[in-house]
C-alpha positions in Angstrom: -17.1 -4.1 11.7 -14.1 -5.5 9.9 -13.7 -4.7 6.2 -13.9 -8.5 5.7 -17.2 -8.6 7.4 -18.6 -6.0 5.1 -17.5 -7.9 2.0 -20.3 -10.5 2.5 -22.9 -7.7 2.6 -25.2 -6.6 -0.2 -23.0 -3.6 -1.1 -20.2 -5.9 -2.3 -22.4 -7.3 -5.0 -22.5 -3.9 -6.7 -18.9 -3.0 -6.5 -16.5 -1.4 -9.0 -17.9 -2.1 -12.4 -15.9 -5.2 -13.0 -12.1 -5.2 -13.4 -9.9 -7.6 -11.5 -11.0 -6.4 -8.0 -14.7 -6.7 -8.9 -14.0 -10.2 -10.2 -12.3 -11.2 -7.0 -15.2 -9.7 -4.9 -17.7 -11.5 -7.1 -16.0 -14.8 -6.4 -15.7 -14.1 -2.7 -19.2 -12.7 -2.0 -21.1 -14.7 -4.5 -22.8 -11.7 -6.1 -23.0 -10.3 -9.5 -20.9 -7.2 -10.1 -22.7 -4.2 -11.7 -21.3 -1.1 -13.4 -21.6 1.9 -11.3 -19.4 4.3 -9.4 -18.4 2.8 -6.0 -19.1 4.7 -2.8 -16.5 5.4 -0.1 -17.2 2.3 1.9 -16.9 0.2 -1.2 -13.6 1.9 -2.1 -12.2 0.8 1.3 -13.2 -2.7 0.5 -11.5 -2.4 -2.9 -8.4 -1.0 -1.3 -8.1 -4.0 1.0 -8.9 -6.6 -1.7 -6.4 -4.9 -4.1 -3.8 -4.9 -1.4 -4.4 -8.6 -0.7 -4.1 -9.5 -4.3 -1.0 -7.4 -4.9 0.7 -8.8 -1.8 -0.1 -12.4 -2.9 1.2 -11.8 -6.4 4.4 -10.1 -5.2 5.1 -13.0 -2.9 5.2 -15.1 -6.1 7.5 -12.7 -7.9 10.8 -14.0 -6.7 9.6 -17.6 -7.2 10.0 -18.5 -3.5 6.8 -17.5 -1.7 7.0 -18.2 2.1 4.8 -18.2 5.1 6.9 -15.2 6.4 5.3 -13.1 3.6 1.8 -14.1 4.5 2.6 -13.5 8.2 3.9 -10.0 7.3 0.8 -9.4 5.2 -1.4 -10.2 8.3 0.6 -7.6 10.3 -0.4 -5.0 7.8 -4.0 -6.0 7.3 -5.1 -7.2 10.6 -7.8 -9.9 10.4 -10.6 -10.3 12.9 -11.4 -13.8 14.2 -13.7 -15.6 11.9 -12.6 -13.9 8.6 -9.2 -15.6 8.0 -10.8 -18.1 5.6 -12.1 -15.2 3.4 -8.7 -13.6 3.5 -6.9 -16.8 2.6 -9.3 -17.4 -0.3 -8.6 -14.1 -1.9 -4.8 -14.4 -1.2 -4.6 -17.9 -2.7 -6.7 -17.0 -5.8 -4.3 -14.2 -6.5 -1.2 -16.2 -5.4 -1.6 -18.7 -8.2 0.4 -16.5 -10.6 2.2 -13.2 -10.8 0.3 -12.5 -14.1 -2.4 -9.9 -13.9 -0.9 -7.7 -11.1 -0.8 -4.8 -13.5 -4.6 -4.8 -13.7 -5.0 -4.6 -9.9 -2.4 -1.8 -9.6 -4.0 0.1 -12.5 -7.5 -0.2 -11.1 -6.3 1.0 -7.7 -4.4 3.8 -9.3 -7.6 5.0 -11.0 -9.8 4.6 -8.0 -7.5 6.6 -5.7 -5.8 8.9 -8.2 -6.9 11.9 -6.1 -5.3 10.4 -3.0 -1.6 9.7 -3.9 -0.7 9.6 -0.2 -3.0 6.5 0.2 -1.4 4.8 -2.8 2.1 5.5 -1.3 0.8 3.9 2.0 -0.1 0.8 0.0 3.2 0.7 -1.8 4.9 1.0 1.7 2.9 -2.0 2.9 4.0 -4.0 -0.2 7.6 -3.2 0.6 7.0 -4.3 4.2 5.7 -7.7 2.9 8.5 -8.0 0.4 11.2 -7.5 3.1 9.7 -10.2 5.4 12.3 -12.8 4.4 15.1 -10.3 5.1 15.7 -9.1 1.6 13.9 -7.3 -1.2 14.8 -9.3 -4.3 15.4 -7.9 -7.7 12.3 -9.5 -9.1 10.2 -8.0 -6.3 11.8 -4.5 -7.0 10.8 -4.8 -10.6 7.3 -5.7 -9.5 7.1 -2.8 -7.0 8.5 -0.4 -9.5 5.8 -1.2 -12.0 3.1 -1.0 -9.3 4.4 2.5 -8.4 4.3 3.5 -12.0 0.7 2.4 -12.4 -0.2 4.2 -9.1 1.2 7.4 -10.7 3.8 7.8 -8.0 7.1 9.6 -8.5 10.5 8.0 -8.8 11.5 9.9 -5.6 8.6 8.3 -3.7 9.7 4.8 -4.9 13.4 5.3 -4.2 12.7 6.5 -0.6 10.7 3.4 0.1 13.2 1.2 -1.7 16.1 2.5 0.3 14.2 2.3 3.6 13.7 -1.4 3.1 17.3 -2.1 2.1 17.0 -2.0 -1.7 19.7 -0.6 -4.0 18.1 2.8 -4.4 19.2 6.3 -3.6 16.8 8.0 -1.0 16.0 11.7 -1.2 15.3 13.0 2.3 14.0 16.3 0.9 11.6 14.5 -1.4 10.3 12.5 1.6 9.5 15.8 3.3 8.1 17.2 0.0 10.4 20.2 0.1 13.2 21.4 -2.3 16.8 21.0 -1.3 17.2 24.8 -1.7 14.6 25.5 0.9 15.5 27.6 4.0 15.9 25.9 7.4 12.5 27.3 8.5 10.8 26.0 5.3 12.3 22.5 5.9 11.1 22.5 9.5 7.6 23.5 8.4 7.6 20.8 5.8 8.8 18.3 8.4 5.9 19.2 10.8 3.4 19.0 7.9 4.7 15.5 6.9 4.4 14.3 10.5 0.8 15.6 10.7 -0.2 14.1 7.4 1.2 10.7 8.3 -0.4 10.3 11.7 -2.6 7.2 11.8 -5.7 9.3 12.2 -4.9 11.2 9.0 -4.1 7.9 7.2 -7.6 6.7 8.0 -9.1 10.1 6.9 -7.6 9.6 3.5 -9.4 6.3 3.1 -7.2 3.6 4.6 -9.3 0.9 6.4 -8.8 0.5 10.1 -6.9 -2.7 9.5 -4.3 -0.9 7.4 -2.3 1.1 10.0 0.8 -0.9 10.8 2.9 1.0 8.2 2.2 4.4 9.9 4.8 4.0 12.6 7.5 2.9 10.1 6.7 5.9 7.8 6.9 8.4 10.7 10.2 6.9 11.6 11.5 7.5 8.1 10.3 11.1 8.2 12.1 11.7 11.5 15.2 10.1 10.1 15.1 12.2 7.0 14.7 15.4 9.1 17.6 14.3 11.4 19.8 13.7 8.3 19.0 17.1 6.9 19.7 18.8 10.2 23.0 17.0 10.5 23.9 18.0 6.9 23.1 21.6 7.6 24.7 21.7 11.0 21.5 22.5 12.9 
């Protein structure tokens, strides 16, 4: 069943102990929100709701929200027939203003603090949406930089994504492979193979991304391959 189909179920009524995501779910599902630790399925719902809200607020960041951004969002979070109205409702509620995005980012950062790879996947998806109109604007970069900070991600992680989507940032191919620049050729190769394994779509789902959230996996693998190719060229391998 789609994540959006699960939102209307009884579990959504007990989700997340409040916060902006709980408030959005309460409005969508028509249930009260109670204070308890969410389960794994509920966390997947929270991930999708938080992604929707952040994408909508970011689309407002440069003052020129377009249908291209919503279309890009739908490529990242695929929507089963019959649920687009629910998605639109959450998107439009969040889209009214940029204000409050810090709360969504902070809540997701706390919920998934033990899964930084998943948070990086989410930031990757937000960059994908931001670049839908052909350019990542300065206001969107400021927004995304603050989201990355509240996710607890490193500057290197942010800069790699920023550069990949055409922003004025310096990428670090070694950081993308999670290896030091002084590593041996064999160590770099092992780091590359590990990065490929960890960013396979199956592994992305294993770390908590809902099924709908897999469109960024191919892009990320392409960047990992490009980083490794760049390092090999630099080292004459």
